[in-house]
Structures are given as structure tokens and as C-alpha cells.
C-alpha positions as CSV (number, residue, x, y, z in Angstrom):
1,X,26.4,41.3,-10.7
2,X,22.9,39.7,-10.6
3,X,22.8,36.0,-11.4
4,X,20.3,34.9,-14.0
5,X,17.1,33.3,-12.8
6,X,17.3,29.5,-12.3
7,X,13.8,29.2,-13.8
8,X,12.4,31.7,-16.3
9,X,8.9,31.3,-17.6
10,X,7.7,33.6,-20.4
11,X,4.0,34.1,-21.4
12,X,2.7,30.6,-20.8
13,X,-0.8,30.0,-22.1
14,X,-2.9,26.9,-22.1
15,X,-6.5,26.4,-23.3
16,X,-8.9,23.5,-23.1
17,X,-11.4,24.1,-25.8
18,X,-13.0,27.5,-25.1
19,X,-11.7,27.6,-21.6
20,X,-8.4,29.5,-21.2
21,X,-6.9,27.9,-18.1
22,X,-3.7,30.0,-18.2
23,X,-3.2,33.2,-20.1
24,X,0.2,34.8,-20.7
25,X,1.7,34.1,-17.3
26,X,5.4,35.0,-16.8
27,X,7.6,34.7,-13.8
28,X,11.2,34.2,-12.7
29,X,12.4,32.0,-9.9
30,X,15.7,33.3,-8.6
31,X,18.5,31.1,-7.4
32,X,18.0,30.1,-3.8
33,X,14.5,31.6,-3.7
34,X,11.3,30.2,-2.2
35,X,8.5,31.6,-4.4
36,X,4.9,31.2,-3.5
37,X,2.1,30.7,-6.0
38,X,-1.5,31.3,-4.7
39,X,-4.9,31.8,-6.0
40,X,-8.5,30.6,-5.6
41,X,-9.5,27.1,-6.8
42,X,-9.7,27.0,-10.6
43,X,-7.3,29.9,-11.0
44,X,-4.9,27.8,-13.2
45,X,-2.1,27.0,-10.7
46,X,-1.9,23.3,-11.4
47,X,-2.3,23.7,-15.1
48,X,0.6,26.2,-15.0
49,X,2.7,23.6,-13.1
50,X,1.8,21.0,-15.7
51,X,3.0,23.3,-18.6
52,X,6.2,24.2,-16.8
53,X,7.2,20.6,-15.8
54,X,6.3,18.8,-19.0
55,X,3.2,17.0,-17.9
56,X,1.3,19.3,-20.3
57,X,2.4,21.2,-23.4
58,X,1.7,25.0,-23.4
59,X,-0.1,26.5,-26.4
60,X,2.2,29.4,-26.2
61,X,5.2,30.5,-24.2
62,X,8.7,29.4,-23.2
63,X,10.3,27.7,-20.2
64,X,14.0,28.1,-19.5
65,X,15.7,26.1,-16.7
66,X,19.2,27.2,-15.8
67,X,19.7,28.8,-19.2
68,X,18.4,25.8,-21.2
69,X,15.1,26.0,-23.1
70,X,13.1,23.0,-21.9
71,X,9.7,24.0,-23.5
72,X,8.0,20.8,-24.6
73,X,10.4,18.4,-22.8
74,X,8.6,15.5,-21.2
75,X,8.4,15.3,-17.4
76,X,11.0,12.5,-17.1
77,X,13.6,14.3,-19.2
78,X,13.2,17.5,-17.2
79,X,13.6,15.5,-14.0
80,X,16.6,13.5,-15.2
81,X,18.5,16.1,-17.3
82,X,17.3,19.4,-15.8
83,X,17.1,18.2,-12.2
84,X,13.7,19.9,-11.8
85,X,11.2,17.8,-9.9
86,X,7.5,18.4,-8.9
87,X,5.1,16.9,-6.4
88,X,1.4,16.4,-6.9
89,X,-1.6,17.0,-4.7
90,X,-2.1,13.2,-4.3
91,X,0.8,11.7,-2.3
92,X,2.2,8.5,-3.8
93,X,4.6,6.2,-1.9
94,X,5.5,2.5,-2.2
95,X,3.1,1.4,0.6
96,X,4.6,-2.1,1.3
97,X,8.2,-0.8,1.5
98,X,9.6,1.0,4.6
99,X,10.7,4.6,4.6
100,X,14.3,3.9,3.9
101,X,13.6,1.7,0.9
102,X,11.2,4.3,-0.6
103,X,14.1,6.8,-0.6
104,X,16.7,4.3,-1.9
105,X,14.4,3.4,-4.8
106,X,13.9,7.1,-5.6
107,X,17.6,7.6,-5.8
108,X,18.1,4.5,-7.9
109,X,15.8,5.9,-10.5
110,X,18.3,8.7,-11.2
111,X,21.6,6.8,-10.4
112,X,20.9,4.0,-12.9
113,X,19.1,3.5,-16.2
114,X,15.9,1.6,-15.8
115,X,17.3,-1.9,-16.4
116,X,20.2,-1.5,-14.0
117,X,18.0,0.1,-11.4
118,X,15.9,-3.1,-11.4
119,X,18.3,-5.9,-12.1
120,X,21.8,-4.4,-11.4
121,X,24.3,-6.6,-9.6
122,X,28.0,-6.4,-9.0
123,X,30.4,-4.5,-6.7
124,X,29.9,-1.1,-8.6
125,X,26.1,-1.3,-8.3
126,X,26.3,-2.3,-4.7
127,X,28.6,0.6,-3.9
128,X,26.2,3.1,-5.5
129,X,23.3,1.6,-3.6
130,X,25.2,1.9,-0.3
131,X,25.9,5.5,-1.1
132,X,22.1,6.0,-1.7
133,X,21.3,4.3,1.5
134,X,23.6,6.6,3.5
135,X,22.0,9.7,1.8
136,X,18.5,8.2,2.5
137,X,19.3,7.9,6.2
138,X,20.6,11.5,6.4
139,X,17.3,12.8,4.8
140,X,15.2,10.6,7.0
141,X,16.8,12.3,10.0
142,X,16.3,15.7,8.4
143,X,12.6,15.1,7.9
144,X,12.0,13.7,11.4
145,X,11.1,10.2,10.3
146,X,14.0,8.4,11.9
147,X,11.8,6.6,14.5
148,X,9.6,5.2,11.8
149,X,12.2,4.5,9.2
150,X,11.6,0.7,9.2
151,X,7.8,0.9,9.1
152,X,5.9,0.3,5.9
153,X,5.1,3.6,4.3
154,X,1.4,2.6,3.9
155,X,1.0,2.4,7.7
156,X,2.1,6.0,8.3
157,X,-0.1,9.1,8.4
158,X,-0.8,11.2,5.4
159,X,1.5,13.9,6.7
160,X,4.3,11.4,7.2
161,X,3.8,10.1,3.7
162,X,4.2,13.7,2.4
163,X,7.5,13.9,4.3
164,X,8.6,10.6,2.6
165,X,7.6,12.0,-0.8
166,X,9.6,15.2,0.0
167,X,12.7,13.3,1.2
168,X,12.5,11.1,-1.9
169,X,12.6,14.3,-4.1
170,X,15.8,15.3,-2.4
171,X,17.6,12.0,-3.2
172,X,18.8,13.0,-6.7
173,X,20.0,16.4,-5.6
174,X,17.7,18.6,-7.7
175,X,18.2,22.2,-8.6
176,X,14.5,23.2,-8.5
177,X,11.5,21.7,-6.8
178,X,7.9,22.6,-7.5
179,X,5.5,21.6,-4.7
180,X,1.7,21.4,-5.2
181,X,-0.1,22.1,-1.9
182,X,2.5,20.3,0.3
183,X,0.6,21.3,3.5
184,X,-2.9,20.0,2.4
185,X,-4.5,17.6,4.8
186,X,-1.8,17.4,7.5
187,X,-1.8,18.4,11.1
188,X,-0.1,21.5,12.5
189,X,2.8,19.6,14.1
190,X,3.7,17.9,10.8
191,X,3.2,21.2,8.9
192,X,6.1,22.5,11.1
193,X,8.2,19.5,10.1
194,X,7.5,20.0,6.4
195,X,8.3,23.8,6.6
196,X,11.5,23.1,8.4
197,X,12.5,20.5,5.9
198,X,11.9,22.9,3.0
199,X,13.9,25.6,4.8
200,X,16.8,23.3,5.3
201,X,16.7,22.1,1.7
202,X,16.7,25.7,0.5
203,X,19.4,27.1,2.8
204,X,21.7,24.1,3.2
205,X,21.2,22.2,0.0
206,X,20.7,25.3,-2.3
207,X,17.4,24.1,-3.8
208,X,15.1,26.8,-5.2
209,X,11.4,26.3,-4.7
210,X,8.1,27.3,-6.4
211,X,5.2,26.4,-4.1
212,X,1.5,26.3,-4.6
213,X,-0.1,26.6,-1.1
214,X,-3.4,27.6,0.4
215,X,-2.1,28.0,3.9
216,X,-1.5,31.7,4.0
217,X,0.4,31.5,7.3
218,X,2.9,29.1,5.7
219,X,3.2,31.3,2.6
220,X,3.9,34.4,4.6
221,X,6.4,32.8,6.8
222,X,8.2,30.7,4.2
223,X,8.2,32.6,0.9
224,X,10.3,35.6,0.0
225,X,7.9,36.6,-2.8
226,X,4.4,35.6,-3.8
227,X,2.7,35.4,-7.2
228,X,-1.2,35.5,-7.3
229,X,-3.2,34.0,-10.1
230,X,-6.9,34.6,-10.7
231,X,-8.8,33.2,-13.7
232,X,-5.6,32.1,-15.3
233,X,-4.0,35.5,-15.2
234,X,-1.4,37.2,-13.1
235,X,-3.3,39.3,-10.6
236,X,-0.4,40.5,-8.4
237,X,3.1,39.8,-7.2
238,X,5.2,41.1,-4.3
239,X,6.4,40.3,-0.8
240,X,4.0,38.3,1.4
241,X,3.4,41.5,3.4
242,X,2.4,43.4,0.3
243,X,0.2,40.5,-1.0
244,X,-1.9,40.1,2.2
245,X,-2.9,43.8,2.2
246,X,-3.5,44.0,-1.6
247,X,-7.3,44.8,-2.0
248,X,-7.5,42.9,-5.3
249,X,-5.9,39.8,-3.7
250,X,-8.2,40.0,-0.7
251,X,-11.2,40.2,-2.9
252,X,-10.2,37.4,-5.2
253,X,-8.6,35.0,-2.7
254,X,-8.6,36.0,0.9
255,X,-12.3,36.7,1.2
256,X,-12.1,40.5,1.4
């Protein structure tokens, strides 16, 4: 028996005045899948992410997460109740704090309400924070940041900061993660670390991924399926091997 999709998106549309950024785009992310989303600049990928994750409201369409209709939910509710998180193209870390503290704070945001996360005291709070610290150290090892775990995050490279951001997203044990260009601006060695961290989170932690990425080598090696957007519309979908030889995709995205 086939399990229902963990994320089901139906006919999402979003316009800004006369500009139709996304037009009737539907897709399903299967449980345990890594699904790629590619397309030329301006094809509507980030707007689509915004509509799915609650940063923007679609003009039309529906989003279901693990069987629950989350259309119109704000970003923080989707993250806290639905356990679906997203990254942004701009990497944000707490620059003055070290790697471990960045991850612990990310965990506290979900383990406590906002007041307790900031001012919580007592043995129960201390025990939860210690559990978060243990998990943080495990994820720091996973992402290859162990040797720099006590360095201020702001002193690390852009690629290392992306790894901090990714590890922070794993702290609350999400079901689904949407990544917006996770490989942008980082060197090949760190790209390998990010790819391996995504694979581990997918295979060992059971997290499903929807990934916007321009690095076609990464897409073809990491993703089971690929969706292609062009001018806000679905252009093609299939395996990475099918996508790279598709003449429509090559014309629109891969340069012919």
C-alpha cells in the first residue's frame, strides 16, 4: 500500500499586480524523498516556497502537510505545529555565539515557549537544556564542525555558517525541510559536507526534503526526482537523468 505524500501542494498561484509569479503549480513530496526544484532566475521558485511555508499567502491553491491543510498558516505555526522548516538564500546565525550555542538556542525555540526559552530556570528547564546540548553536539559531529564548535559563528566561513544553519534546523526533529539554494557561494569541499549531511538527515533521521538548487551536479546526485519551473509554471518533472536530457529544460535552464 502506497503511503500518502508527506507534503501535497495543489494548484498554487501567486501574482504581484500584473505579474503572475506562480501559476497553478502542483507537486507531491513523498515520505523519505529528496525532491529537487530547479529553474532559471525569476522562474518563481522562491515565491513558491514562500506560499508553501507561510511567508506569503497564495492567491489560489492548497497546501497539505502530513494530511493537515496548512494553507494560510503563518511561518511560525507551520514550523512549530507542523514541523516543516525552511532555509533562506541569506544565511543567518548568531554571530557572537559559538556553534554549540547557536544549535542549543535553535532547540530552545521549540522546546519552550518564548518566555521560558529566555528566562527559564529550575531543574526541569536545566534538564531539557542539557538534552538539547547533547543533541547539538551530535549534530555538530554530523556536519563536520566539531573542531570549530567553540568558535564564534561570525568568524567562520560562509559555507560553515550554512552548515550551522542546517544543523540548527535539525534540532527540533522536523518532518520536512525546504532548502533554498543550500550550495550557493560555498567551496567544493564544503559542498560535499552539506550533501552528506542532507543524505544522513534523509536516510537516518527520516526527514523529507524539497530543495531549490542551481548546482546541477548536486541535483543529479542527491535528488530522486526533479521539478522544473519556468516563468512560474511547471515545465517538466522526472528523474534527474530524464530532466538533463529534456530539450525543453535544456533550452529554458541549461543553456541548450
